[in-house]
PyMOL Python script that loads the backbone (N, CA, C, O; Angstrom):
from pymol import cmd

cmd.read_pdbstr("""\
ATOM      1  N   MET A   1      18.853   5.502 -73.358  1.00  0.00           N
ATOM      2  CA  MET A   1      19.728   5.250 -72.226  1.00  0.00           C
ATOM      3  C   MET A   1      18.999   4.267 -71.318  1.00  0.00           C
ATOM      4  O   MET A   1      17.826   4.468 -71.003  1.00  0.00           O
ATOM      5  N   THR A   2      19.682   3.205 -70.895  1.00  0.00           N
ATOM      6  CA  THR A   2      19.013   2.171 -70.136  1.00  0.00           C
ATOM      7  C   THR A   2      19.446   2.209 -68.652  1.00  0.00           C
ATOM      8  O   THR A   2      18.863   1.509 -67.824  1.00  0.00           O
ATOM      9  N   GLU A   3      20.432   2.996 -68.329  1.00  0.00           N
ATOM     10  CA  GLU A   3      20.885   3.038 -66.877  1.00  0.00           C
ATOM     11  C   GLU A   3      21.482   4.425 -66.622  1.00  0.00           C
ATOM     12  O   GLU A   3      21.985   5.082 -67.533  1.00  0.00           O
ATOM     13  N   LEU A   4      21.412   4.836 -65.390  1.00  0.00           N
ATOM     14  CA  LEU A   4      22.036   6.085 -64.894  1.00  0.00           C
ATOM     15  C   LEU A   4      23.439   5.679 -64.453  1.00  0.00           C
ATOM     16  O   LEU A   4      23.619   4.605 -63.879  1.00  0.00           O
ATOM     17  N   PRO A   5      24.422   6.516 -64.714  1.00  0.00           N
ATOM     18  CA  PRO A   5      25.728   6.203 -64.278  1.00  0.00           C
ATOM     19  C   PRO A   5      25.955   6.304 -62.787  1.00  0.00           C
ATOM     20  O   PRO A   5      25.286   7.113 -62.145  1.00  0.00           O
ATOM     21  N   PRO A   6      26.829   5.559 -62.205  1.00  0.00           N
ATOM     22  CA  PRO A   6      26.998   5.621 -60.741  1.00  0.00           C
ATOM     23  C   PRO A   6      27.489   7.064 -60.277  1.00  0.00           C
ATOM     24  O   PRO A   6      27.343   7.437 -59.113  1.00  0.00           O
ATOM     25  N   GLU A   7      28.041   7.800 -61.198  1.00  0.00           N
ATOM     26  CA  GLU A   7      28.508   9.089 -60.853  1.00  0.00           C
ATOM     27  C   GLU A   7      27.387  10.107 -60.494  1.00  0.00           C
ATOM     28  O   GLU A   7      27.642  11.207 -60.003  1.00  0.00           O
ATOM     29  N   ILE A   8      26.140   9.673 -60.768  1.00  0.00           N
ATOM     30  CA  ILE A   8      24.956  10.506 -60.370  1.00  0.00           C
ATOM     31  C   ILE A   8      24.970  10.735 -58.850  1.00  0.00           C
ATOM     32  O   ILE A   8      24.398  11.711 -58.364  1.00  0.00           O
ATOM     33  N   GLY A   9      25.611   9.853 -58.118  1.00  0.00           N
ATOM     34  CA  GLY A   9      25.646  10.047 -56.646  1.00  0.00           C
ATOM     35  C   GLY A   9      26.457  11.265 -56.231  1.00  0.00           C
ATOM     36  O   GLY A   9      26.313  11.748 -55.108  1.00  0.00           O
ATOM     37  N   GLN A  10      27.298  11.763 -57.110  1.00  0.00           N
ATOM     38  CA  GLN A  10      28.089  12.920 -56.844  1.00  0.00           C
ATOM     39  C   GLN A  10      27.307  14.176 -56.905  1.00  0.00           C
ATOM     40  O   GLN A  10      27.828  15.214 -56.498  1.00  0.00           O
ATOM     41  N   LEU A  11      26.097  14.176 -57.379  1.00  0.00           N
ATOM     42  CA  LEU A  11      25.344  15.437 -57.555  1.00  0.00           C
ATOM     43  C   LEU A  11      24.566  15.665 -56.298  1.00  0.00           C
ATOM     44  O   LEU A  11      23.336  15.631 -56.315  1.00  0.00           O
ATOM     45  N   THR A  12      25.231  15.891 -55.238  1.00  0.00           N
ATOM     46  CA  THR A  12      24.580  15.964 -53.917  1.00  0.00           C
ATOM     47  C   THR A  12      23.750  17.197 -53.728  1.00  0.00           C
ATOM     48  O   THR A  12      22.996  17.258 -52.756  1.00  0.00           O
ATOM     49  N   GLN A  13      23.835  18.211 -54.609  1.00  0.00           N
ATOM     50  CA  GLN A  13      22.987  19.443 -54.523  1.00  0.00           C
ATOM     51  C   GLN A  13      21.815  19.307 -55.457  1.00  0.00           C
ATOM     52  O   GLN A  13      20.988  20.218 -55.481  1.00  0.00           O
ATOM     53  N   LEU A  14      21.664  18.218 -56.251  1.00  0.00           N
ATOM     54  CA  LEU A  14      20.533  18.042 -57.126  1.00  0.00           C
ATOM     55  C   LEU A  14      19.197  18.051 -56.422  1.00  0.00           C
ATOM     56  O   LEU A  14      19.045  17.294 -55.464  1.00  0.00           O
ATOM     57  N   GLU A  15      18.228  18.832 -56.808  1.00  0.00           N
ATOM     58  CA  GLU A  15      16.952  18.874 -56.094  1.00  0.00           C
ATOM     59  C   GLU A  15      15.860  18.271 -56.919  1.00  0.00           C
ATOM     60  O   GLU A  15      14.849  17.863 -56.348  1.00  0.00           O
ATOM     61  N   THR A  16      15.984  18.184 -58.225  1.00  0.00           N
ATOM     62  CA  THR A  16      14.990  17.574 -59.098  1.00  0.00           C
ATOM     63  C   THR A  16      15.617  16.631 -60.157  1.00  0.00           C
ATOM     64  O   THR A  16      16.561  16.986 -60.863  1.00  0.00           O
ATOM     65  N   LEU A  17      15.056  15.449 -60.223  1.00  0.00           N
ATOM     66  CA  LEU A  17      15.570  14.532 -61.247  1.00  0.00           C
ATOM     67  C   LEU A  17      14.298  14.012 -62.062  1.00  0.00           C
ATOM     68  O   LEU A  17      13.433  13.333 -61.511  1.00  0.00           O
ATOM     69  N   GLN A  18      14.245  14.342 -63.293  1.00  0.00           N
ATOM     70  CA  GLN A  18      13.210  13.823 -64.153  1.00  0.00           C
ATOM     71  C   GLN A  18      13.864  13.024 -65.285  1.00  0.00           C
ATOM     72  O   GLN A  18      14.691  13.527 -66.045  1.00  0.00           O
ATOM     73  N   TRP A  19      13.466  11.806 -65.353  1.00  0.00           N
ATOM     74  CA  TRP A  19      14.096  10.931 -66.392  1.00  0.00           C
ATOM     75  C   TRP A  19      13.050  10.062 -66.951  1.00  0.00           C
ATOM     76  O   TRP A  19      12.708   9.018 -66.396  1.00  0.00           O
ATOM     77  N   GLY A  20      12.506  10.524 -68.131  1.00  0.00           N
ATOM     78  CA  GLY A  20      11.467   9.710 -68.775  1.00  0.00           C
ATOM     79  C   GLY A  20      11.510   9.881 -70.263  1.00  0.00           C
ATOM     80  O   GLY A  20      11.112   8.994 -71.018  1.00  0.00           O
ATOM     81  N   TRP A  21      11.986  11.004 -70.676  1.00  0.00           N
ATOM     82  CA  TRP A  21      12.000  11.347 -72.073  1.00  0.00           C
ATOM     83  C   TRP A  21      13.281  11.954 -72.557  1.00  0.00           C
ATOM     84  O   TRP A  21      13.858  12.690 -71.758  1.00  0.00           O
ATOM     85  N   LYS A  22      13.802  11.771 -73.698  1.00  0.00           N
ATOM     86  CA  LYS A  22      14.889  12.604 -74.198  1.00  0.00           C
ATOM     87  C   LYS A  22      14.633  13.053 -75.629  1.00  0.00           C
ATOM     88  O   LYS A  22      13.868  12.417 -76.356  1.00  0.00           O
ATOM     89  N   LEU A  23      15.244  14.102 -76.019  1.00  0.00           N
ATOM     90  CA  LEU A  23      15.105  14.662 -77.351  1.00  0.00           C
ATOM     91  C   LEU A  23      16.284  14.155 -78.193  1.00  0.00           C
ATOM     92  O   LEU A  23      17.444  14.454 -77.912  1.00  0.00           O
ATOM     93  N   TYR A  24      15.946  13.369 -79.246  1.00  0.00           N
ATOM     94  CA  TYR A  24      16.957  12.875 -80.148  1.00  0.00           C
ATOM     95  C   TYR A  24      16.599  13.208 -81.629  1.00  0.00           C
ATOM     96  O   TYR A  24      15.585  12.773 -82.173  1.00  0.00           O
ATOM     97  N   GLU A  25      17.438  13.948 -82.186  1.00  0.00           N
ATOM     98  CA  GLU A  25      17.244  14.379 -83.607  1.00  0.00           C
ATOM     99  C   GLU A  25      15.833  14.898 -83.805  1.00  0.00           C
ATOM    100  O   GLU A  25      15.105  14.499 -84.715  1.00  0.00           O
ATOM    101  N   GLY A  26      15.479  15.819 -82.895  1.00  0.00           N
ATOM    102  CA  GLY A  26      14.140  16.524 -83.016  1.00  0.00           C
ATOM    103  C   GLY A  26      12.962  15.689 -82.626  1.00  0.00           C
ATOM    104  O   GLY A  26      11.844  16.183 -82.767  1.00  0.00           O
ATOM    105  N   GLN A  27      13.092  14.452 -82.142  1.00  0.00           N
ATOM    106  CA  GLN A  27      11.978  13.640 -81.721  1.00  0.00           C
ATOM    107  C   GLN A  27      12.087  13.197 -80.243  1.00  0.00           C
ATOM    108  O   GLN A  27      13.168  12.877 -79.749  1.00  0.00           O
ATOM    109  N   LEU A  28      10.936  13.192 -79.567  1.00  0.00           N
ATOM    110  CA  LEU A  28      10.949  12.770 -78.177  1.00  0.00           C
ATOM    111  C   LEU A  28      10.980  11.180 -78.174  1.00  0.00           C
ATOM    112  O   LEU A  28      10.190  10.492 -78.821  1.00  0.00           O
ATOM    113  N   ILE A  29      11.953  10.706 -77.393  1.00  0.00           N
ATOM    114  CA  ILE A  29      12.010   9.209 -77.269  1.00  0.00           C
ATOM    115  C   ILE A  29      12.007   8.818 -75.771  1.00  0.00           C
ATOM    116  O   ILE A  29      12.712   9.411 -74.954  1.00  0.00           O
ATOM    117  N   ARG A  30      11.227   7.848 -75.462  1.00  0.00           N
ATOM    118  CA  ARG A  30      11.061   7.407 -74.111  1.00  0.00           C
ATOM    119  C   ARG A  30      12.339   6.683 -73.683  1.00  0.00           C
ATOM    120  O   ARG A  30      12.894   5.880 -74.433  1.00  0.00           O
ATOM    121  N   THR A  31      12.807   6.990 -72.429  1.00  0.00           N
ATOM    122  CA  THR A  31      14.022   6.312 -71.902  1.00  0.00           C
ATOM    123  C   THR A  31      13.569   4.923 -71.381  1.00  0.00           C
ATOM    124  O   THR A  31      12.372   4.677 -71.235  1.00  0.00           O
ATOM    125  N   GLN A  32      14.492   4.064 -71.116  1.00  0.00           N
ATOM    126  CA  GLN A  32      14.172   2.714 -70.772  1.00  0.00           C
ATOM    127  C   GLN A  32      14.921   2.213 -69.508  1.00  0.00           C
ATOM    128  O   GLN A  32      15.512   1.133 -69.496  1.00  0.00           O
ATOM    129  N   LEU A  33      14.867   3.047 -68.457  1.00  0.00           N
ATOM    130  CA  LEU A  33      15.611   2.596 -67.253  1.00  0.00           C
ATOM    131  C   LEU A  33      14.865   1.391 -66.714  1.00  0.00           C
ATOM    132  O   LEU A  33      13.637   1.315 -66.678  1.00  0.00           O
ATOM    133  N   SER A  34      15.717   0.445 -66.293  1.00  0.00           N
ATOM    134  CA  SER A  34      15.151  -0.831 -65.643  1.00  0.00           C
ATOM    135  C   SER A  34      15.580  -0.881 -64.221  1.00  0.00           C
ATOM    136  O   SER A  34      15.007  -1.646 -63.445  1.00  0.00           O
ATOM    137  N   ALA A  35      16.546  -0.121 -63.833  1.00  0.00           N
ATOM    138  CA  ALA A  35      17.089  -0.196 -62.474  1.00  0.00           C
ATOM    139  C   ALA A  35      17.767   1.158 -62.161  1.00  0.00           C
ATOM    140  O   ALA A  35      18.159   1.903 -63.059  1.00  0.00           O
ATOM    141  N   LEU A  36      17.886   1.435 -60.876  1.00  0.00           N
ATOM    142  CA  LEU A  36      18.598   2.617 -60.399  1.00  0.00           C
ATOM    143  C   LEU A  36      19.881   2.204 -59.722  1.00  0.00           C
ATOM    144  O   LEU A  36      19.897   1.200 -59.010  1.00  0.00           O
ATOM    145  N   PRO A  37      20.969   2.952 -59.919  1.00  0.00           N
ATOM    146  CA  PRO A  37      22.232   2.625 -59.287  1.00  0.00           C
ATOM    147  C   PRO A  37      22.063   2.869 -57.751  1.00  0.00           C
ATOM    148  O   PRO A  37      21.324   3.769 -57.352  1.00  0.00           O
ATOM    149  N   PRO A  38      22.736   2.081 -56.917  1.00  0.00           N
ATOM    150  CA  PRO A  38      22.698   2.254 -55.421  1.00  0.00           C
ATOM    151  C   PRO A  38      23.106   3.693 -55.039  1.00  0.00           C
ATOM    152  O   PRO A  38      22.688   4.197 -53.996  1.00  0.00           O
ATOM    153  N   GLU A  39      23.934   4.361 -55.895  1.00  0.00           N
ATOM    154  CA  GLU A  39      24.388   5.714 -55.545  1.00  0.00           C
ATOM    155  C   GLU A  39      23.273   6.729 -55.513  1.00  0.00           C
ATOM    156  O   GLU A  39      23.502   7.849 -55.057  1.00  0.00           O
ATOM    157  N   ILE A  40      22.075   6.404 -55.973  1.00  0.00           N
ATOM    158  CA  ILE A  40      20.975   7.327 -55.984  1.00  0.00           C
ATOM    159  C   ILE A  40      20.632   7.835 -54.633  1.00  0.00           C
ATOM    160  O   ILE A  40      20.074   8.924 -54.496  1.00  0.00           O
ATOM    161  N   VAL A  41      20.974   7.017 -53.555  1.00  0.00           N
ATOM    162  CA  VAL A  41      20.625   7.423 -52.194  1.00  0.00           C
ATOM    163  C   VAL A  41      21.589   8.517 -51.742  1.00  0.00           C
ATOM    164  O   VAL A  41      21.347   9.077 -50.672  1.00  0.00           O
ATOM    165  N   GLN A  42      22.634   8.866 -52.438  1.00  0.00           N
ATOM    166  CA  GLN A  42      23.492   9.877 -52.048  1.00  0.00           C
ATOM    167  C   GLN A  42      22.958  11.259 -52.443  1.00  0.00           C
ATOM    168  O   GLN A  42      23.568  12.273 -52.105  1.00  0.00           O
ATOM    169  N   LEU A  43      21.844  11.307 -53.142  1.00  0.00           N
ATOM    170  CA  LEU A  43      21.244  12.569 -53.544  1.00  0.00           C
ATOM    171  C   LEU A  43      20.436  13.150 -52.386  1.00  0.00           C
ATOM    172  O   LEU A  43      19.205  13.154 -52.391  1.00  0.00           O
ATOM    173  N   THR A  44      21.149  13.619 -51.437  1.00  0.00           N
ATOM    174  CA  THR A  44      20.458  14.037 -50.138  1.00  0.00           C
ATOM    175  C   THR A  44      19.688  15.338 -50.295  1.00  0.00           C
ATOM    176  O   THR A  44      18.911  15.672 -49.400  1.00  0.00           O
ATOM    177  N   SER A  45      19.853  16.088 -51.366  1.00  0.00           N
ATOM    178  CA  SER A  45      19.043  17.365 -51.496  1.00  0.00           C
ATOM    179  C   SER A  45      17.848  17.101 -52.426  1.00  0.00           C
ATOM    180  O   SER A  45      17.088  18.030 -52.697  1.00  0.00           O
ATOM    181  N   LEU A  46      17.667  15.951 -52.893  1.00  0.00           N
ATOM    182  CA  LEU A  46      16.637  15.608 -53.881  1.00  0.00           C
ATOM    183  C   LEU A  46      15.259  15.787 -53.305  1.00  0.00           C
ATOM    184  O   LEU A  46      14.931  15.177 -52.287  1.00  0.00           O
ATOM    185  N   GLN A  47      14.416  16.638 -53.952  1.00  0.00           N
ATOM    186  CA  GLN A  47      13.013  16.896 -53.517  1.00  0.00           C
ATOM    187  C   GLN A  47      12.040  16.246 -54.401  1.00  0.00           C
ATOM    188  O   GLN A  47      10.948  15.878 -53.967  1.00  0.00           O
ATOM    189  N   THR A  48      12.410  16.083 -55.685  1.00  0.00           N
ATOM    190  CA  THR A  48      11.446  15.534 -56.722  1.00  0.00           C
ATOM    191  C   THR A  48      12.178  14.474 -57.500  1.00  0.00           C
ATOM    192  O   THR A  48      13.277  14.721 -57.995  1.00  0.00           O
ATOM    193  N   LEU A  49      11.589  13.282 -57.622  1.00  0.00           N
ATOM    194  CA  LEU A  49      12.095  12.233 -58.446  1.00  0.00           C
ATOM    195  C   LEU A  49      10.956  11.768 -59.330  1.00  0.00           C
ATOM    196  O   LEU A  49       9.973  11.226 -58.825  1.00  0.00           O
ATOM    197  N   ASP A  50      11.060  11.965 -60.642  1.00  0.00           N
ATOM    198  CA  ASP A  50      10.088  11.622 -61.636  1.00  0.00           C
ATOM    199  C   ASP A  50      10.733  10.577 -62.605  1.00  0.00           C
ATOM    200  O   ASP A  50      11.576  10.918 -63.435  1.00  0.00           O
ATOM    201  N   LEU A  51      10.320   9.357 -62.471  1.00  0.00           N
ATOM    202  CA  LEU A  51      10.836   8.302 -63.339  1.00  0.00           C
ATOM    203  C   LEU A  51       9.755   7.705 -64.181  1.00  0.00           C
ATOM    204  O   LEU A  51       9.857   6.551 -64.597  1.00  0.00           O
ATOM    205  N   SER A  52       8.708   8.471 -64.446  1.00  0.00           N
ATOM    206  CA  SER A  52       7.569   7.981 -65.205  1.00  0.00           C
ATOM    207  C   SER A  52       7.991   7.656 -66.610  1.00  0.00           C
ATOM    208  O   SER A  52       8.945   8.235 -67.129  1.00  0.00           O
ATOM    209  N   LYS A  53       7.290   6.738 -67.228  1.00  0.00           N
ATOM    210  CA  LYS A  53       7.570   6.216 -68.663  1.00  0.00           C
ATOM    211  C   LYS A  53       8.840   5.380 -68.674  1.00  0.00           C
ATOM    212  O   LYS A  53       9.401   5.160 -69.748  1.00  0.00           O
ATOM    213  N   ASN A  54       9.300   4.923 -67.578  1.00  0.00           N
ATOM    214  CA  ASN A  54      10.463   4.003 -67.586  1.00  0.00           C
ATOM    215  C   ASN A  54       9.939   2.585 -67.279  1.00  0.00           C
ATOM    216  O   ASN A  54       8.746   2.398 -67.040  1.00  0.00           O
ATOM    217  N   GLN A  55      10.803   1.640 -67.288  1.00  0.00           N
ATOM    218  CA  GLN A  55      10.328   0.242 -66.996  1.00  0.00           C
ATOM    219  C   GLN A  55      11.164  -0.340 -65.878  1.00  0.00           C
ATOM    220  O   GLN A  55      11.865  -1.337 -66.054  1.00  0.00           O
ATOM    221  N   LEU A  56      11.077   0.311 -64.709  1.00  0.00           N
ATOM    222  CA  LEU A  56      11.840  -0.178 -63.518  1.00  0.00           C
ATOM    223  C   LEU A  56      11.255  -1.534 -63.090  1.00  0.00           C
ATOM    224  O   LEU A  56      10.048  -1.675 -62.892  1.00  0.00           O
ATOM    225  N   SER A  57      12.120  -2.494 -62.956  1.00  0.00           N
ATOM    226  CA  SER A  57      11.672  -3.756 -62.524  1.00  0.00           C
ATOM    227  C   SER A  57      11.772  -4.018 -61.008  1.00  0.00           C
ATOM    228  O   SER A  57      11.105  -4.906 -60.476  1.00  0.00           O
ATOM    229  N   ALA A  58      12.589  -3.254 -60.351  1.00  0.00           N
ATOM    230  CA  ALA A  58      12.741  -3.323 -58.930  1.00  0.00           C
ATOM    231  C   ALA A  58      13.376  -2.071 -58.364  1.00  0.00           C
ATOM    232  O   ALA A  58      14.132  -1.372 -59.039  1.00  0.00           O
ATOM    233  N   LEU A  59      13.039  -1.792 -57.058  1.00  0.00           N
ATOM    234  CA  LEU A  59      13.648  -0.691 -56.404  1.00  0.00           C
ATOM    235  C   LEU A  59      14.446  -1.215 -55.200  1.00  0.00           C
ATOM    236  O   LEU A  59      13.982  -2.130 -54.520  1.00  0.00           O
ATOM    237  N   SER A  60      15.594  -0.677 -54.930  1.00  0.00           N
ATOM    238  CA  SER A  60      16.350  -1.092 -53.804  1.00  0.00           C
ATOM    239  C   SER A  60      15.689  -0.629 -52.546  1.00  0.00           C
ATOM    240  O   SER A  60      15.029   0.410 -52.534  1.00  0.00           O
ATOM    241  N   MET A  61      15.854  -1.396 -51.461  1.00  0.00           N
ATOM    242  CA  MET A  61      15.380  -1.021 -50.136  1.00  0.00           C
ATOM    243  C   MET A  61      16.028   0.243 -49.698  1.00  0.00           C
ATOM    244  O   MET A  61      15.460   0.957 -48.872  1.00  0.00           O
ATOM    245  N   LYS A  62      17.169   0.559 -50.194  1.00  0.00           N
ATOM    246  CA  LYS A  62      17.899   1.796 -49.874  1.00  0.00           C
ATOM    247  C   LYS A  62      17.103   3.049 -50.343  1.00  0.00           C
ATOM    248  O   LYS A  62      17.350   4.150 -49.852  1.00  0.00           O
ATOM    249  N   MET A  63      16.205   2.888 -51.237  1.00  0.00           N
ATOM    250  CA  MET A  63      15.402   4.069 -51.695  1.00  0.00           C
ATOM    251  C   MET A  63      14.694   4.720 -50.555  1.00  0.00           C
ATOM    252  O   MET A  63      14.419   5.919 -50.601  1.00  0.00           O
ATOM    253  N   GLY A  64      14.377   3.940 -49.494  1.00  0.00           N
ATOM    254  CA  GLY A  64      13.732   4.491 -48.316  1.00  0.00           C
ATOM    255  C   GLY A  64      14.561   5.527 -47.583  1.00  0.00           C
ATOM    256  O   GLY A  64      14.043   6.222 -46.710  1.00  0.00           O
ATOM    257  N   CYS A  65      15.814   5.643 -47.913  1.00  0.00           N
ATOM    258  CA  CYS A  65      16.738   6.630 -47.275  1.00  0.00           C
ATOM    259  C   CYS A  65      16.640   7.988 -47.972  1.00  0.00           C
ATOM    260  O   CYS A  65      17.195   8.963 -47.463  1.00  0.00           O
ATOM    261  N   LEU A  66      15.945   8.093 -49.138  1.00  0.00           N
ATOM    262  CA  LEU A  66      15.834   9.381 -49.737  1.00  0.00           C
ATOM    263  C   LEU A  66      14.983  10.289 -48.957  1.00  0.00           C
ATOM    264  O   LEU A  66      14.035   9.848 -48.308  1.00  0.00           O
ATOM    265  N   PRO A  67      15.286  11.572 -48.993  1.00  0.00           N
ATOM    266  CA  PRO A  67      14.652  12.587 -48.110  1.00  0.00           C
ATOM    267  C   PRO A  67      13.191  12.965 -48.509  1.00  0.00           C
ATOM    268  O   PRO A  67      12.615  13.808 -47.821  1.00  0.00           O
ATOM    269  N   PHE A  68      12.588  12.429 -49.517  1.00  0.00           N
ATOM    270  CA  PHE A  68      11.275  12.868 -49.825  1.00  0.00           C
ATOM    271  C   PHE A  68      10.202  11.744 -49.529  1.00  0.00           C
ATOM    272  O   PHE A  68       9.009  11.958 -49.741  1.00  0.00           O
TER     273      PHE A  68
END
""", "prot")
cmd.dss("prot")
cmd.show_as("cartoon", "prot")
cmd.util.cbc("prot")
cmd.orient("prot")
C-alpha cells in the first residue's frame, strides 16, 4: 500500500497508528508510504504515530496541528 485513504480522517477516536509492515501470504512486507493525506490532522485523539520503514518524501506543515 502506497497511500492512506482520505477516510482515515474519520477515525477521530484513533489513539495509535502504526504503519510500516503488513502481513501478506504469511510474509512480512514493508509498506511504501510516500505521503500522508491532509486528513491525518483530523485524528485529534492520536497519541502515537509510527511510520517507520516507510519512505515519506515530505510532511505537511499541518502535521504541527497533531496533539502529540
